[in-house]
Each structure stands twice: as C-alpha cells, then as structure tokens.
N, C-alpha and C positions, 0 to 999 in steps of 0.2 A: 782293605780300605782302597777306594778309588783314587787314582791319582788326581792332583788338582791340575786345573786347566789354566794356562797362561796365555793371553792374546798379546802379541808384540805388534805395535803399529809404528813402523819404521820404513822409510824410504830406501835406506841403505841395505843392500843385499848381504854384504860382508858382515854388517854388524848384527842382522837378523840370524845369519849362520853362526856367528860367534855365541849369540844368546842360545841358540838352539843346543849347541853342544855342552854349554854351562848347565842349562836347565834340565835337559833330558838326563844328564848325568846325575843330577841332584833329585831325579825321581818324578819331575813334572811333565805334563804333556803340553806341548806348545803348537799354537797356531799363528799364522802370519797375515799381515795385512799391510800393504805398501803405503796407505794413506788413510785419512779419517773416513773417506767416503767407502772404501772397501770395508773398512771396520764397521760402519753403520750397517752395512748389508749383511755382514757376517753376524753381528749381534742380533740381528732380526730372525736369524734362524738358529743360533747357538747361544751357549751361555759360558762365560769364562769366570773363574774364581778371582782373577787378578789381571789388570791391564798395565802392560809397560807401553808408555805413550811418548813417542818423540814429539817435541813441541814445534819443531820448524820443518818445513818441507819445500818451499819455494827457495831457489838458489839466491845467495847474497842477502838473506834476511834473518835476523835474530830476534824478531819481535814476538814470536811465539804465538802469533794470532790464530794460526790455524789449530794449534793444540788447545788454546783456551776456548775457541768456538766449539771444538769437540767435546771439551769438558762440560761446557754449559748445556750441551744437547744431552750428554750422558746423565747429568744430574737431573735434567727436566724429564728424561724418560723413566726416571725412578729406578735405574740400576743400582744394585747394591755392592757389587764387587769392588774393591779398592783399586785405586790408580796410582801407579808410581810414574811420575813425569821424568823425561830424560831430555838433555841437551848438551850440545858440545860447547856451548857457550856459557861461561860463568856470568850470570845476570841476576843480581839480587831481586830487582824489581819483578822479572818474570817468575823467579822462584814464589815470591809473595803472591803474585797474581794467581799462579797455578794452585797454590794452596787454598787460597780463598775460592777459587772455583770448584774446588772439590778433591784435588789430588791429596792423597794421604802422606806422601814423602816424595822427595826429589833425588835424582842421582845424576852425577855429571859424567859425559863421556869423554875420553875412554874410562870405563869403570874398572874398578879393582873387583875381581870375581868374588872374593869374600864379602865384600861390602855389598854387592848387587844381591847375593844370596841372603845376607842378614836382613836387608830392607824387605825383600819379598817374604821371608819367613815371619818377620815382625808384623807386617800389614795383614797377612793371611791370619795370624793368630789374633791380632786386634780385631779383625772383622769377624771371627769366630765368636770371641768373647762379647762383642757387642749385640751380635745376633741372638746369643744365648740369653743375654741380659733382657733384650726386648721381648723374647718368648715368655720368660719368667714374669715379666712386669704385666705383660697382656694377661697371663694366666691368673696372677694375683688381682688384677683389676676386677675381674668377674666375681671373685669372692669378697674382696674388701669393700666394694661398693654396696654389698648386701648387708653391711653392718649398719643397722638403722639406729642413728642415735635419737632417742626420744626425749632426753633431758634437755631442758632449755639451755644449760651450760654449754653442752656439745653442739647443739644447733647453733648458738650464737659463735662457737669457735669455728665451726665449719664454714659459716658464711664470711667470717673474717678472713679465712685462709683462701677461699674462693676468690675474695676480692683482691688479694696480693699476690695470688699464685701466678698471674700472668706477668708480673714485674720480674725484674733479675736481682732484686734487693735480697740480701743475705738474710736468712731466717734462723732464729734460735728457738728450739722447742724446749721448755723445762718442765719438770713435774717428776713424780716418782717412778721408779722402775715398773715396768709392766703395764703403763697407762695407755700404750698405743702410739708412742711418738714415732716409731719406725713406720707404721701404717699411715700416720698423717704426713711423714715425709713423702711417701709413694702417692698419696692423695695430692700433695702439692705438685710434684713433678708431673703427673698424669693432667693436671689441670693448667700447666705452665705451657709457654710457647716452645718449650724444649721437649715436649712430651714424646716426640718420635726419635730423639736421641737417648743414649743410655742414662739410667740412674745407677750410679755406682756407690755401694754402701761400704764404709769402712768403720770397724769397732776400733776406736782409738786406744782404749784400755788394752786391747789384746796385741798390740804391736810392740815387739821388743825395741828398747831404745836405740840399740845398735843397727836395727833394720829399718827405721823410720824412714830415711831419705830413699832407700831402695823401694820400699813399699809405695810411697807417695809419689817419687819422681822418676822411679825406674833406674836401671843401670845398664852399662854395656858389658859385653863379655870381657872378663879380666879386670873389671874395675876394682875388685878386691879379691882376697883369697878364694872365697867360695863361689865367686861369680863366674860359673862355668858355662852359662847360658845367658843371653840378654834378657832383660825383664822390663815389661811395660808398666810404668807407674800408674797410680790411680788418677792422677790428674790428666794423664793422656788417654786413659780408658774412658773417662767421663767427658772427653773434649766435646763441646757442643751440647752437653746435657747437664746432669745436676750431679753434684758430689755431695754425699750425705755422711756426715761425720759424727758417728754416734759415741756416747761416752767421752765427749770432747774435754770434760773437766778433769778427766784423768791423764791428760797430755803432760808429760814433764816440761819443766820451764825451758831446758835447752831446745827441745822440739817445738816448743810454742813459738820461739824466736824464728825458727826456720819457716814455720807456717805463716807467720805473719809477714815475712819478707814477700812471700807469694802473693798474699792477699793485698798487699800494699802496691806492688809493681806489677803483678799479673805475670811475673816471669820466674822460671826456675831452670836449673841445669840438671840433666840426667847424669848420675854418677859416672865418671869415667870419659865424659864428653865436654869438649870446650865451648859448644854452641849453646846459645840461650834459647830455650822453648818459651812459647807464649801460651798461657793458660786460658781456657774458654769455658768456664764452668759457672753454674749457679750453686752457691753453697747453702746447704741445709745442715744445721748442727742440732744436736740434742744432748741433753745431760740432766741428771737427777741431782747434781751438785748444787750447794748453797754458794752463788757466786758473790753474794755480799761478804759472805765469811772467808771465802777463797781469796778475794781481793785484798781484804783486810789483813790476811795472814801472809800475803806475798806469794801464794801458791799458784796464782793465775794473773797473767798479765793484763793490765787495764787496757792497754792499747789493742791487744788482740780481742779481748771482750767486746769492745766497741766496734771492732770490724765484724765480728760475728753477729751481734744483735741489732743490726738496722732495724729489723722487726722481731720482737720478742713475744712469745705466747707461752702461757702456762697451760698445760693439760692438766685438768682436775683429776684427782684420784677418784677411784670408782665409788668409795664410800660417800664422796661429795655429790654423786649424781645417781642416787638409787633408782631413779626411773629407767636407767640403762640396764639395770641387773638382769631383769627377767627377758628382755628382748635379745641381750647377748647370750644369756643362757640358752634360749631357743635356737639361736644361730649355731652356738657350738654343738648343741645337741644334734641338729641336722648334719652339720660338718662331720662330726666324729661318728654318728650314726651310718652315713654313707661310707666312711673308712672302713668301719668294722662289720659292715653289712647287717646293722641292727637298725633298720629304719622304722619310722612311725612310732618313736619313743615319745612319752609325755612326761610331766612333771606333776606329782601329786601335790596338793595344796600345802602339806607339811614340808615338802621339800622346797617349794617356793618361798614359804615363811622363813625357813633356814637360810636359804640364799639371800633374802633380803635383810635378815638380822646380822648376817656375819660382817665382819669389818673389812674384810679383804685386803690385808696388808700386802699381798702380792698382786693386787689390782687384776686387770684383764687377763694377764698371763696366768695367774693363779686360777681364775674362774675357769679358763679354757682347760686347765690340766684337771680340775676338780670334776667337770663335766665329762671329760674324756675317761677319767677313771669310772665314773658312775656307769658309763655306756658299757664298759668292759664288765663291770661286776653285776649289773642288773640283769635278772633272769626273768623279768617280767615286762609287760608292755609299759608300765608306769614306773618312773624312778622315785624311790622314797627318800626320806630323809637319811635313813641308815645307809643307803647306796652312795650317798654324797660323801660319806666318811669325813665330814667337818668337824673339828673339835668344838664341842658345846662352850668350852671356856678356854682362852688363850693363855695357858699356864705353863711355865717350863719348870719340870721337876728337877730338884737337886739331888734326889735319890738316884743312886746308880743302879739299884735294884728294882725290878718291876715284876709284879705278879702276872701281868698280861702277856699273853703269848702272841709272838710276832707272826703276822701273815706270811705264807709261803710266797716268796718273791724270789725271782732271778736276782743275781749280783747287781746287774744294770738296773733293774727296776728298784732295787733298795737304794742304790746310790742316788738315782734320780729323785727319788722320794725325799731322801735326806737333804740334798740340795734344796729342793723346793722349801722344806720346812726351814732349814737354815736361813733362806732369803726371806721368808715370811716373818720369822722371829726377829731378824736384823732389819726390817723394813726396807729391803732391797739393797742394803749397803754391802757391796761386794767384799771389801777388806774385813769387815766384822764377819761376814759369813764364812769367808776362808779361814779366819781365826777360830771360829766356832767348830768348823769341820776339820780342823788340825791340818790344813794345806795351805800352800802359797797361793796368792791372788792369781798368778799366771795359771796354776793347776786348775783353779776354779773356772777361769775363762775357758780353758780347753774343754773342760766338762761341760760348761754351758753350750758351747758350740756343738759338742758331741751329741747332746740330747735335745737340741733344738729349742733351747731356752734362753739364748741371747736376744736381747732387745732388737 
C-alpha cells in the first residue's frame, strides 16, 4: 500500500522539522511549504492526501487571515484532501472561521504528538469513507434512475419528493417493508442541495442498545473498555450531507431521548470527549411501523415523531400499484440477466399474468428475488410461469410431513429462501419473522445484512 502524502504549510522551520520526525516515523511521506503561495505552486504540480495548515504567517498577527484566504482558494479549486488547521494562539473565533472555510479539524501548537497523529488518522479515514460513499452513490444513481415508475401513485409521489428535496426539512417515509424507501431516500439526497456531500445510511434496528452512542456520535480511544481505536460517528460522517435512519420505529425509548436531544439542539458529544460538536445533516427517516399505534402504546416519543415528520410520505405497497409490476420486472430481468450473463431474456404472457395476479407481500424486494431466481433457473430465452416458482395460493401448511421433494440448494441458498418466505408470510414484520424461524431478532438482522435483504 502506498504511503499517504502530507503537505505541511508552516513558516517555522523547527516546527516543520518536528512534524517530519513524527509523521515519517508514523509511515507518512511529508512535503513542506513555507507559506500559502508556495503551497499553491506545489499543489499545481502534486497531490497531497492531507494538509497541515498554519493559520498565521505575518509577525505580531493572530487574525489567521492568510490561512483563511488559502482555505477559501483550496475549496474553490475543488481539492478534496482534508485540511487540519494549526495555530499557536487559542482563538475560538478563528477555529470557527477555519472550520466554516473548509478545515476538517483544528490543532493547537505546541501539539501533543499522539493528539496530532490521532487527528490526522481520523481525518484521512473520514475522507476515505466519504469518497467511498460518493462513489457508491454515483454508481447507484445510474441504476436507480432507470426504475421507471408508471403508476400514477408513484409518479405523484416522485413529483412531491422532487418539490421538497432541495429544502432541509426532515422527511419521514412510511410504508411496508420492501416498497423502495431506501431508494427514495437516495433519490431525495441526489436531488437536494447536499448531493455532493455524503449520504450515510443507518439501520436503527440493527444497532445494539449499548453501542448506540458510539455508532451515532463516535468515541475517543479509551472511552470505554473495548474502545481500542477512535471511531467516527454517523453524524460526523454525514456532516454537510444527509443521514438516513432506516427502521426508526425500532429505536428503544432510551435511545430515542438521545436522538431527540441532537435534533432539538443540533449538538452532541463524542464519547470520551468534553467538547460539544455541531451537527449539520439533513435527516431522512423510514419505517414500516404504525406510528399511531406506537404513540398510543407509549413505545415511541411523540416529540421525536414530530421532529422526524416535518414532511411525511407514505410509499404505496406494490399490490396497490399494479402498473409498476411489469416495468419493474423488466428492469430486474435486465439487471440480473447482466449479472449472470444471461441477457435478452423475456417473459411469456403466462408469466406476466402470474406476476400481475400475485399479491406481493414482500413488495419490490420480493419481486427482485423472484426474477433473480427465475433468471438462474430458466434454460430458455423466455421465462415461463413455472420458472417464477411463485406459490399459486398463499397458504401455510400445519402438516410437518410433506410428499414434495426439496430442490437441491446450498445451505446459504436454503437459508436465504426461508428468510424470504418468513418475511412474506409475516408481511415484513421482523419480530414475527424471527419467531417463525426460531431465531432472535438480532440474528435475523445479521442474516438480512449478509444476504443483501436489508431495506
């Protein structure tokens, strides 16, 4: 793996030398510039993974004006390497101005070596995660925009989402599991003013209660027993972008209070740190829960609900919009056909009729898996009704004996199929599906993530 390159912009030769000893011992390559003008010339020819930027260069000044002007230029030029600002003067206003101008973090001179390395590692890790997220979002945008919604219900919903996407209002998407809420969250982010910043997704039902604060707000090294390395929280990862909280109704009450505090004040603390961080995210949430029932039973805080649903949209189930079934089927046919090198497949009329008449309890997710299975099983150029392997009648047998022989599947294929059947039978309810399968809810979530079945 290539060494990461750091450019230090500092007029004090002794400080540059000190930084070189520390950073080269830590495995970094270091380049030096005495002032912002030299740095601009260096950046015109070379690329740095991170910049260490002194904010003051003229004697007897603590304004940081030179550093701020360089930060503005650096941002305008479109450089994406993180910047850590440095100054020998503790100046709160300058810290705020530097962060607003594009600095990722701030360190005061003389620094503690361990603190300097921690900040650099954290900023490099954050930059890598953001870049990876942007690449995934860009890749997804090419495929997701090809989902042509032909039903009037979805066309109306898409127009409504386009109209509000550019605002910073919190959005709550409700509807059954598998209806496409995650894709719509991506759609909202791509059409928002924050589209160039990250979209960070969190499955709230999959976070253990004891790790909630660490996952959402991050922690410092040594903040608790197992905190052997610092962790960047989801709010920090999504800074300047969007934070998608999926399965929000599954959040326990104690954690609901902690989330509410951030939404009300915009502030949070990293575990193990005494400083307060300011959040800057656009919140998109999703749930298949019945909030009226949850509020009535005291399982969901009313004040949090009102924070989440500034704008609330219900995503209709697939059976409510049959005009989308065949276009989606064709989309998944092409997608899975390319994946398994079986292109130019078509659907026979009998297969189309079966798809249109099936109730789709698992919605779009179930349709995708049915088409994927049909692509794998089909031995001809046209997929028949038998290739779809859909149940003609949704009926659960109470007889433990069966005359039908099981198809030969790997254990993973069989487990995946059982999970899909349980979700379909329980209309997407995770707890009931877990009970039906004889496993815990957390075990079910792990398997959903493993097989790519999570919303």
